[in-house]
C-alpha positions as CSV (number, residue, x, y, z in Angstrom):
1,M,111.7,-121.1,-114.3
2,K,113.3,-118.0,-116.2
3,T,115.1,-115.5,-114.5
4,K,113.4,-112.7,-114.0
5,A,111.0,-114.5,-112.1
6,M,112.9,-115.9,-110.1
7,R,114.7,-112.8,-109.4
8,Q,111.3,-111.2,-108.8
9,Q,110.7,-114.2,-106.0
10,L,114.3,-114.0,-104.5
11,I,113.4,-110.3,-103.7
12,Q,110.8,-111.0,-101.4
13,L,112.6,-114.0,-99.9
14,G,114.8,-111.0,-99.2
15,N,113.7,-110.4,-95.4
16,G,113.3,-114.0,-94.7
17,A,116.3,-115.3,-95.8
18,H,118.0,-112.4,-93.8
19,A,116.1,-113.1,-90.7
20,L,117.0,-116.7,-90.9
21,A,120.7,-115.5,-91.5
22,M,120.6,-113.7,-88.3
23,Q,119.4,-116.2,-86.2
24,M,122.1,-118.0,-87.1
25,L,125.3,-116.3,-87.1
26,G,123.7,-113.6,-84.3
27,N,125.4,-110.4,-86.8
28,N,123.8,-108.2,-88.8
29,D,127.0,-107.9,-91.3
30,D,127.8,-111.4,-91.7
31,A,123.9,-112.2,-92.4
32,T,123.8,-109.3,-95.1
33,D,127.4,-110.9,-96.7
34,A,125.4,-114.0,-96.1
35,V,122.1,-113.6,-98.0
36,H,124.1,-111.4,-100.4
37,D,126.4,-115.1,-101.3
38,A,123.1,-117.3,-101.8
39,F,121.9,-114.4,-103.8
40,V,124.7,-114.7,-106.5
41,K,125.5,-118.0,-106.4
42,V,121.7,-119.0,-107.6
43,L,121.4,-115.9,-109.8
44,N,125.0,-116.8,-111.6
45,Q,123.2,-120.5,-111.9
46,P,119.6,-120.4,-112.5
47,G,119.4,-123.9,-113.6
48,A,120.3,-125.2,-110.9
49,Y,116.8,-124.9,-109.7
50,N,114.4,-127.3,-111.1
51,S,110.7,-126.7,-109.7
52,K,109.7,-130.0,-110.2
53,N,112.1,-130.4,-107.0
54,G,109.7,-128.4,-104.6
55,P,109.4,-124.7,-104.2
56,L,111.5,-122.0,-104.6
57,T,111.3,-120.6,-101.1
58,P,112.7,-123.6,-98.7
59,W,115.2,-124.1,-102.1
60,F,116.6,-120.4,-101.6
61,L,116.7,-120.4,-97.8
62,R,118.4,-123.8,-97.4
63,I,121.2,-122.7,-99.6
64,V,120.9,-119.4,-97.0
65,R,121.6,-121.8,-93.5
66,N,124.1,-124.1,-95.8
67,H,125.9,-120.6,-96.5
68,C,125.7,-119.8,-92.0
69,I,126.8,-122.8,-91.6
70,D,130.0,-122.8,-93.4
71,L,130.3,-119.0,-91.9
72,I,130.5,-120.8,-88.7
73,R,132.7,-123.4,-89.7
74,R,135.6,-120.8,-90.4
75,R,135.0,-119.1,-87.1
76,R,135.7,-121.8,-85.2
77,P,139.0,-122.0,-83.6
78,G,141.8,-123.6,-85.4
79,S,140.0,-124.2,-88.3
80,V,141.6,-124.1,-91.4
81,D,140.0,-121.5,-94.4
82,V,141.2,-123.2,-97.7
83,E,140.6,-120.9,-99.7
């Protein structure tokens, strides 16, 4: 998929991705950061998506979900931030 076409599809997914992140994180700022980070990750590696493995929407939402899970894990008391 060409980067420009992917970017257009991702823009259309923005609200749905933000809604998912809000459900998971419960904080608008964290949700916005999670979706932004997912956009950056995907757009920096456009070759990571392979349309033969399925549609873009679930793939991108899985990236958002995984990023939210990482943020939740970092919030836990006593967790160690390795960054």
